[in-house]
CHARMM-style PDB file with segment names, atoms N, HN, CA, C and O in Angstrom:
ATOM      1  N   UNK     1       2.398  40.769 -13.119  1.00  0.00      PROA
ATOM      2  CA  UNK     1       1.848  39.561 -12.513  1.00  0.00      PROA
ATOM      3  C   UNK     1       3.290  38.480 -13.474  1.00  0.00      PROA
ATOM      4  O   UNK     1       3.731  38.177 -14.583  1.00  0.00      PROA
ATOM      5  N   UNK     2       3.396  38.367 -12.570  1.00  0.00      PROA
ATOM      6  HN  UNK     2       3.038  38.612 -11.669  1.00  0.00      PROA
ATOM      7  CA  UNK     2       4.744  37.244 -12.727  1.00  0.00      PROA
ATOM      8  C   UNK     2       3.728  35.572 -12.631  1.00  0.00      PROA
ATOM      9  O   UNK     2       2.823  35.205 -11.881  1.00  0.00      PROA
ATOM     10  N   UNK     3       4.805  34.588 -14.363  1.00  0.00      PROA
ATOM     11  HN  UNK     3       5.540  34.886 -14.972  1.00  0.00      PROA
ATOM     12  CA  UNK     3       2.730  33.856 -14.611  1.00  0.00      PROA
ATOM     13  C   UNK     3       4.285  32.651 -13.744  1.00  0.00      PROA
ATOM     14  O   UNK     3       5.460  33.020 -13.730  1.00  0.00      PROA
ATOM     15  N   UNK     4       3.776  31.263 -13.133  1.00  0.00      PROA
ATOM     16  HN  UNK     4       2.822  30.964 -13.144  1.00  0.00      PROA
ATOM     17  CA  UNK     4       5.085  30.134 -12.788  1.00  0.00      PROA
ATOM     18  C   UNK     4       4.494  29.301 -14.343  1.00  0.00      PROA
ATOM     19  O   UNK     4       3.506  29.341 -15.075  1.00  0.00      PROA
ATOM     20  N   UNK     5       5.938  28.499 -14.242  1.00  0.00      PROA
ATOM     21  HN  UNK     5       6.741  28.466 -13.647  1.00  0.00      PROA
ATOM     22  CA  UNK     5       6.323  27.638 -15.354  1.00  0.00      PROA
ATOM     23  C   UNK     5       5.916  26.327 -14.599  1.00  0.00      PROA
ATOM     24  O   UNK     5       6.314  26.268 -13.436  1.00  0.00      PROA
ATOM     25  N   UNK     6       5.131  25.181 -15.107  1.00  0.00      PROA
ATOM     26  HN  UNK     6       4.807  25.229 -16.052  1.00  0.00      PROA
ATOM     27  CA  UNK     6       4.968  24.174 -14.007  1.00  0.00      PROA
ATOM     28  C   UNK     6       6.304  23.297 -15.261  1.00  0.00      PROA
ATOM     29  O   UNK     6       6.474  23.499 -16.464  1.00  0.00      PROA
ATOM     30  N   UNK     7       6.912  22.482 -14.450  1.00  0.00      PROA
ATOM     31  HN  UNK     7       6.773  22.318 -13.474  1.00  0.00      PROA
ATOM     32  CA  UNK     7       7.697  21.032 -15.058  1.00  0.00      PROA
ATOM     33  C   UNK     7       6.922  20.599 -16.045  1.00  0.00      PROA
ATOM     34  O   UNK     7       5.868  21.040 -16.504  1.00  0.00      PROA
ATOM     35  N   UNK     8       7.805  19.359 -16.406  1.00  0.00      PROA
ATOM     36  HN  UNK     8       8.661  19.001 -16.033  1.00  0.00      PROA
ATOM     37  CA  UNK     8       6.963  18.530 -16.889  1.00  0.00      PROA
ATOM     38  C   UNK     8       6.402  17.178 -15.471  1.00  0.00      PROA
ATOM     39  O   UNK     8       5.178  17.163 -15.337  1.00  0.00      PROA
ATOM     40  N   UNK     9       7.015  16.380 -14.723  1.00  0.00      PROA
ATOM     41  HN  UNK     9       8.009  16.393 -14.831  1.00  0.00      PROA
ATOM     42  CA  UNK     9       6.195  16.019 -13.741  1.00  0.00      PROA
ATOM     43  C   UNK     9       4.959  16.414 -13.258  1.00  0.00      PROA
ATOM     44  O   UNK     9       4.079  15.683 -12.804  1.00  0.00      PROA
ATOM     45  N   UNK    10       4.946  18.315 -13.459  1.00  0.00      PROA
ATOM     46  HN  UNK    10       5.661  18.909 -13.828  1.00  0.00      PROA
ATOM     47  CA  UNK    10       3.290  18.717 -12.079  1.00  0.00      PROA
ATOM     48  C   UNK    10       2.962  18.588 -13.463  1.00  0.00      PROA
ATOM     49  O   UNK    10       2.135  17.676 -13.482  1.00  0.00      PROA
ATOM     50  N   UNK    11       3.163  19.031 -14.758  1.00  0.00      PROA
ATOM     51  HN  UNK    11       3.834  19.772 -14.742  1.00  0.00      PROA
ATOM     52  CA  UNK    11       1.800  19.168 -15.790  1.00  0.00      PROA
ATOM     53  C   UNK    11       1.270  17.393 -15.596  1.00  0.00      PROA
ATOM     54  O   UNK    11       0.053  17.229 -15.508  1.00  0.00      PROA
ATOM     55  N   UNK    12       1.768  16.694 -15.562  1.00  0.00      PROA
ATOM     56  HN  UNK    12       2.757  16.827 -15.633  1.00  0.00      PROA
ATOM     57  CA  UNK    12       1.374  15.192 -15.864  1.00  0.00      PROA
ATOM     58  C   UNK    12       0.566  15.263 -14.644  1.00  0.00      PROA
ATOM     59  O   UNK    12      -0.624  15.408 -14.926  1.00  0.00      PROA
ATOM     60  N   UNK    13       0.697  15.234 -13.939  1.00  0.00      PROA
ATOM     61  HN  UNK    13       1.663  15.117 -13.710  1.00  0.00      PROA
ATOM     62  CA  UNK    13       0.263  14.706 -12.006  1.00  0.00      PROA
ATOM     63  C   UNK    13      -1.273  16.512 -12.378  1.00  0.00      PROA
ATOM     64  O   UNK    13      -2.471  16.231 -12.347  1.00  0.00      PROA
ATOM     65  N   UNK    14      -0.965  17.560 -12.572  1.00  0.00      PROA
ATOM     66  HN  UNK    14       0.008  17.788 -12.598  1.00  0.00      PROA
ATOM     67  CA  UNK    14      -2.053  18.567 -13.034  1.00  0.00      PROA
ATOM     68  C   UNK    14      -3.163  17.276 -14.106  1.00  0.00      PROA
ATOM     69  O   UNK    14      -4.069  16.680 -13.524  1.00  0.00      PROA
ATOM     70  N   UNK    15      -2.962  17.083 -15.267  1.00  0.00      PROA
ATOM     71  HN  UNK    15      -2.226  17.567 -15.740  1.00  0.00      PROA
ATOM     72  CA  UNK    15      -3.388  16.545 -16.322  1.00  0.00      PROA
ATOM     73  C   UNK    15      -4.367  15.336 -15.551  1.00  0.00      PROA
ATOM     74  O   UNK    15      -5.580  15.161 -15.430  1.00  0.00      PROA
ATOM     75  N   UNK    16      -3.219  14.669 -15.141  1.00  0.00      PROA
ATOM     76  HN  UNK    16      -2.234  14.811 -15.239  1.00  0.00      PROA
ATOM     77  CA  UNK    16      -4.004  12.784 -14.289  1.00  0.00      PROA
ATOM     78  C   UNK    16      -5.105  13.414 -12.989  1.00  0.00      PROA
ATOM     79  O   UNK    16      -6.018  12.801 -12.436  1.00  0.00      PROA
ATOM     80  N   UNK    17      -4.689  14.699 -12.776  1.00  0.00      PROA
ATOM     81  HN  UNK    17      -3.947  15.198 -13.225  1.00  0.00      PROA
ATOM     82  CA  UNK    17      -6.278  15.023 -11.448  1.00  0.00      PROA
ATOM     83  C   UNK    17      -7.295  15.787 -12.406  1.00  0.00      PROA
ATOM     84  O   UNK    17      -8.456  16.092 -12.131  1.00  0.00      PROA
ATOM     85  N   UNK    18      -6.595  16.032 -13.608  1.00  0.00      PROA
ATOM     86  HN  UNK    18      -5.652  15.783 -13.831  1.00  0.00      PROA
ATOM     87  CA  UNK    18      -7.967  16.969 -14.731  1.00  0.00      PROA
ATOM     88  C   UNK    18      -8.771  16.071 -14.598  1.00  0.00      PROA
ATOM     89  O   UNK    18      -9.562  16.010 -13.656  1.00  0.00      PROA
ATOM     90  N   UNK    19      -8.680  15.164 -15.605  1.00  0.00      PROA
ATOM     91  HN  UNK    19      -8.038  15.213 -16.370  1.00  0.00      PROA
ATOM     92  CA  UNK    19      -9.044  13.503 -16.181  1.00  0.00      PROA
ATOM     93  C   UNK    19     -10.191  12.685 -14.781  1.00  0.00      PROA
ATOM     94  O   UNK    19     -11.420  12.724 -14.719  1.00  0.00      PROA
ATOM     95  N   UNK    20      -9.288  12.066 -13.903  1.00  0.00      PROA
ATOM     96  HN  UNK    20      -8.289  12.034 -13.954  1.00  0.00      PROA
ATOM     97  CA  UNK    20      -9.496  12.387 -13.168  1.00  0.00      PROA
ATOM     98  C   UNK    20     -11.256  12.747 -12.341  1.00  0.00      PROA
ATOM     99  O   UNK    20     -12.291  12.125 -12.098  1.00  0.00      PROA
ATOM    100  N   UNK    21     -10.591  14.396 -12.132  1.00  0.00      PROA
ATOM    101  HN  UNK    21      -9.751  14.901 -12.330  1.00  0.00      PROA
ATOM    102  CA  UNK    21     -12.342  14.620 -12.287  1.00  0.00      PROA
ATOM    103  C   UNK    21     -13.250  15.670 -12.965  1.00  0.00      PROA
ATOM    104  O   UNK    21     -14.003  16.601 -12.678  1.00  0.00      PROA
ATOM    105  N   UNK    22     -12.770  15.016 -13.999  1.00  0.00      PROA
ATOM    106  HN  UNK    22     -12.158  14.260 -14.232  1.00  0.00      PROA
ATOM    107  CA  UNK    22     -13.462  14.809 -14.932  1.00  0.00      PROA
ATOM    108  C   UNK    22     -14.456  13.609 -15.112  1.00  0.00      PROA
ATOM    109  O   UNK    22     -15.526  13.601 -15.721  1.00  0.00      PROA
ATOM    110  N   UNK    23     -13.837  12.601 -14.431  1.00  0.00      PROA
ATOM    111  HN  UNK    23     -12.968  12.607 -13.936  1.00  0.00      PROA
ATOM    112  CA  UNK    23     -14.616  10.868 -14.942  1.00  0.00      PROA
ATOM    113  C   UNK    23     -15.341  10.897 -13.724  1.00  0.00      PROA
ATOM    114  O   UNK    23     -16.443  10.348 -13.735  1.00  0.00      PROA
ATOM    115  N   UNK    24     -14.835  11.576 -12.385  1.00  0.00      PROA
ATOM    116  HN  UNK    24     -13.941  12.023 -12.377  1.00  0.00      PROA
ATOM    117  CA  UNK    24     -15.942  11.584 -11.114  1.00  0.00      PROA
ATOM    118  C   UNK    24     -17.065  12.519 -11.392  1.00  0.00      PROA
ATOM    119  O   UNK    24     -18.172  12.316 -10.893  1.00  0.00      PROA
ATOM    120  N   UNK    25     -16.809  13.604 -12.221  1.00  0.00      PROA
ATOM    121  HN  UNK    25     -15.909  13.769 -12.626  1.00  0.00      PROA
ATOM    122  CA  UNK    25     -17.849  14.417 -12.584  1.00  0.00      PROA
ATOM    123  C   UNK    25     -19.294  13.566 -13.999  1.00  0.00      PROA
ATOM    124  O   UNK    25     -20.517  13.656 -14.101  1.00  0.00      PROA
ATOM    125  N   UNK    26     -18.574  13.083 -14.522  1.00  0.00      PROA
ATOM    126  HN  UNK    26     -17.580  13.010 -14.439  1.00  0.00      PROA
ATOM    127  CA  UNK    26     -19.286  12.353 -15.671  1.00  0.00      PROA
ATOM    128  C   UNK    26     -19.883  10.912 -15.188  1.00  0.00      PROA
ATOM    129  O   UNK    26     -20.704  10.250 -15.823  1.00  0.00      PROA
ATOM    130  N   UNK    27     -19.305  10.568 -13.941  1.00  0.00      PROA
ATOM    131  HN  UNK    27     -18.638  11.107 -13.425  1.00  0.00      PROA
ATOM    132  CA  UNK    27     -20.144   9.122 -13.258  1.00  0.00      PROA
ATOM    133  C   UNK    27     -21.722  10.338 -12.235  1.00  0.00      PROA
ATOM    134  O   UNK    27     -22.952  10.387 -12.225  1.00  0.00      PROA
ATOM    135  N   UNK    28     -20.723  10.953 -11.670  1.00  0.00      PROA
ATOM    136  HN  UNK    28     -19.724  10.913 -11.678  1.00  0.00      PROA
ATOM    137  CA  UNK    28     -21.854  11.625 -10.938  1.00  0.00      PROA
ATOM    138  C   UNK    28     -23.202  12.210 -11.975  1.00  0.00      PROA
ATOM    139  O   UNK    28     -24.287  11.890 -11.490  1.00  0.00      PROA
ATOM    140  N   UNK    29     -23.318  13.036 -13.356  1.00  0.00      PROA
ATOM    141  HN  UNK    29     -22.437  13.296 -13.750  1.00  0.00      PROA
ATOM    142  CA  UNK    29     -23.684  12.741 -14.431  1.00  0.00      PROA
ATOM    143  C   UNK    29     -24.426  11.652 -14.740  1.00  0.00      PROA
ATOM    144  O   UNK    29     -25.568  11.980 -15.061  1.00  0.00      PROA
ATOM    145  N   UNK    30     -24.242  10.555 -14.767  1.00  0.00      PROA
ATOM    146  HN  UNK    30     -23.314  10.288 -14.506  1.00  0.00      PROA
ATOM    147  CA  UNK    30     -25.140   9.012 -15.026  1.00  0.00      PROA
ATOM    148  C   UNK    30     -25.851   8.810 -14.112  1.00  0.00      PROA
ATOM    149  O   UNK    30     -27.032   8.466 -14.071  1.00  0.00      PROA
ATOM    150  N   UNK    31     -25.175   9.011 -13.392  1.00  0.00      PROA
ATOM    151  HN  UNK    31     -24.216   9.290 -13.425  1.00  0.00      PROA
ATOM    152  CA  UNK    31     -25.787   8.253 -11.630  1.00  0.00      PROA
ATOM    153  C   UNK    31     -27.530   8.996 -11.551  1.00  0.00      PROA
ATOM    154  O   UNK    31     -28.551   8.317 -11.658  1.00  0.00      PROA
ATOM    155  N   UNK    32     -27.485  11.207 -11.246  1.00  0.00      PROA
ATOM    156  HN  UNK    32     -26.655  11.758 -11.158  1.00  0.00      PROA
ATOM    157  CA  UNK    32     -28.410  11.109 -11.033  1.00  0.00      PROA
ATOM    158  C   UNK    32     -29.490  10.698 -12.427  1.00  0.00      PROA
ATOM    159  O   UNK    32     -30.662  10.332 -12.337  1.00  0.00      PROA
ATOM    160  N   UNK    33     -28.566  10.917 -13.877  1.00  0.00      PROA
ATOM    161  HN  UNK    33     -27.614  11.215 -13.951  1.00  0.00      PROA
ATOM    162  CA  UNK    33     -30.022  10.712 -15.248  1.00  0.00      PROA
ATOM    163  C   UNK    33     -30.081   9.763 -14.068  1.00  0.00      PROA
ATOM    164  O   UNK    33     -30.255  10.192 -12.927  1.00  0.00      PROA
ATOM    165  N   UNK    34     -29.912   8.249 -14.387  1.00  0.00      PROA
ATOM    166  HN  UNK    34     -29.771   7.900 -15.313  1.00  0.00      PROA
ATOM    167  CA  UNK    34     -30.133   7.003 -14.214  1.00  0.00      PROA
ATOM    168  C   UNK    34     -31.355   6.632 -12.719  1.00  0.00      PROA
ATOM    169  O   UNK    34     -32.289   5.843 -12.576  1.00  0.00      PROA
ATOM    170  N   UNK    35     -30.757   7.593 -11.909  1.00  0.00      PROA
ATOM    171  HN  UNK    35     -29.998   8.234 -12.025  1.00  0.00      PROA
ATOM    172  CA  UNK    35     -31.705   7.921 -10.808  1.00  0.00      PROA
ATOM    173  C   UNK    35     -32.745   8.503 -11.076  1.00  0.00      PROA
ATOM    174  O   UNK    35     -33.708   8.165 -10.388  1.00  0.00      PROA
ATOM    175  N   UNK    36     -32.929   9.333 -11.899  1.00  0.00      PROA
ATOM    176  HN  UNK    36     -32.146   9.608 -12.458  1.00  0.00      PROA
ATOM    177  CA  UNK    36     -34.426  10.240 -12.787  1.00  0.00      PROA
ATOM    178  C   UNK    36     -34.750   9.205 -13.081  1.00  0.00      PROA
ATOM    179  O   UNK    36     -35.212   8.500 -12.183  1.00  0.00      PROA
ATOM    180  N   UNK    37     -34.664   8.714 -14.308  1.00  0.00      PROA
ATOM    181  HN  UNK    37     -34.289   9.287 -15.037  1.00  0.00      PROA
ATOM    182  CA  UNK    37     -35.203   7.605 -15.322  1.00  0.00      PROA
ATOM    183  C   UNK    37     -36.209   7.006 -13.843  1.00  0.00      PROA
ATOM    184  O   UNK    37     -37.276   7.413 -13.382  1.00  0.00      PROA
ATOM    185  N   UNK    38     -35.313   5.920 -13.441  1.00  0.00      PROA
ATOM    186  HN  UNK    38     -34.446   5.590 -13.815  1.00  0.00      PROA
ATOM    187  CA  UNK    38     -36.234   4.836 -12.415  1.00  0.00      PROA
ATOM    188  C   UNK    38     -37.445   5.646 -11.206  1.00  0.00      PROA
ATOM    189  O   UNK    38     -38.528   5.347 -10.704  1.00  0.00      PROA
ATOM    190  N   UNK    39     -36.743   6.484 -11.166  1.00  0.00      PROA
ATOM    191  HN  UNK    39     -35.863   6.727 -11.574  1.00  0.00      PROA
ATOM    192  CA  UNK    39     -38.049   7.774 -10.404  1.00  0.00      PROA
ATOM    193  C   UNK    39     -39.398   7.711 -10.808  1.00  0.00      PROA
ATOM    194  O   UNK    39     -40.465   7.488 -10.236  1.00  0.00      PROA
ATOM    195  N   UNK    40     -38.878   8.094 -12.497  1.00  0.00      PROA
ATOM    196  HN  UNK    40     -38.012   8.275 -12.962  1.00  0.00      PROA
ATOM    197  CA  UNK    40     -40.560   8.650 -13.504  1.00  0.00      PROA
ATOM    198  C   UNK    40     -40.975   7.149 -13.556  1.00  0.00      PROA
ATOM    199  O   UNK    40     -41.798   6.505 -12.906  1.00  0.00      PROA
ATOM    200  N   UNK    41     -40.311   6.894 -14.331  1.00  0.00      PROA
ATOM    201  HN  UNK    41     -39.643   7.417 -14.859  1.00  0.00      PROA
ATOM    202  CA  UNK    41     -40.995   5.459 -14.356  1.00  0.00      PROA
ATOM    203  C   UNK    41     -41.354   4.601 -13.420  1.00  0.00      PROA
ATOM    204  O   UNK    41     -42.012   3.676 -13.897  1.00  0.00      PROA
ATOM    205  N   UNK    42     -41.102   4.497 -11.687  1.00  0.00      PROA
ATOM    206  HN  UNK    42     -40.568   5.248 -11.300  1.00  0.00      PROA
ATOM    207  CA  UNK    42     -42.464   4.434 -10.917  1.00  0.00      PROA
ATOM    208  C   UNK    42     -42.731   5.152 -10.396  1.00  0.00      PROA
ATOM    209  O   UNK    42     -43.251   5.071  -9.284  1.00  0.00      PROA
ATOM    210  N   UNK    43     -42.483   6.126 -10.993  1.00  0.00      PROA
ATOM    211  HN  UNK    43     -42.060   6.193 -11.897  1.00  0.00      PROA
ATOM    212  CA  UNK    43     -44.398   7.494 -11.463  1.00  0.00      PROA
ATOM    213  C   UNK    43     -45.292   6.662 -11.667  1.00  0.00      PROA
ATOM    214  O   UNK    43     -46.223   6.139 -11.056  1.00  0.00      PROA
ATOM    215  N   UNK    44     -44.700   6.635 -12.917  1.00  0.00      PROA
ATOM    216  HN  UNK    44     -43.944   7.060 -13.414  1.00  0.00      PROA
ATOM    217  CA  UNK    44     -45.769   6.048 -14.426  1.00  0.00      PROA
ATOM    218  C   UNK    44     -46.208   5.206 -13.368  1.00  0.00      PROA
ATOM    219  O   UNK    44     -47.082   5.722 -12.671  1.00  0.00      PROA
ATOM    220  N   UNK    45     -45.822   3.956 -13.017  1.00  0.00      PROA
ATOM    221  HN  UNK    45     -45.112   3.537 -13.583  1.00  0.00      PROA
ATOM    222  CA  UNK    45     -45.844   2.820 -12.998  1.00  0.00      PROA
ATOM    223  C   UNK    45     -47.429   2.646 -12.118  1.00  0.00      PROA
ATOM    224  O   UNK    45     -48.249   1.728 -12.155  1.00  0.00      PROA
ATOM    225  N   UNK    46     -47.423   3.970 -11.332  1.00  0.00      PROA
ATOM    226  HN  UNK    46     -46.757   4.716 -11.301  1.00  0.00      PROA
ATOM    227  CA  UNK    46     -48.235   3.688 -10.447  1.00  0.00      PROA
ATOM    228  C   UNK    46     -49.909   4.773 -10.925  1.00  0.00      PROA
ATOM    229  O   UNK    46     -50.982   4.653 -10.334  1.00  0.00      PROA
ATOM    230  N   UNK    47     -49.691   5.552 -11.879  1.00  0.00      PROA
ATOM    231  HN  UNK    47     -48.819   5.649 -12.359  1.00  0.00      PROA
ATOM    232  CA  UNK    47     -50.417   6.165 -12.513  1.00  0.00      PROA
ATOM    233  C   UNK    47     -51.449   5.199 -13.318  1.00  0.00      PROA
ATOM    234  OT1 UNK    47     -52.306   5.688 -14.054  1.00  0.00      PROA
TER     235      UNK     47
END
C-alpha cells in the first residue's frame, strides 16, 4: 500500500481544520454542560 506525502501547505491546511474541529467540539461540550447544569438548577428550585 502506498502512502501519500503531504506538502507543507497541505499539512498547515489540515492542521488548521483539525484545530477548528477541536474548538467546535470543545464548545459543544461546554454548551451541553451548561445546559445540563441549568436544567438541574431549575429542577432543584421546583422541589
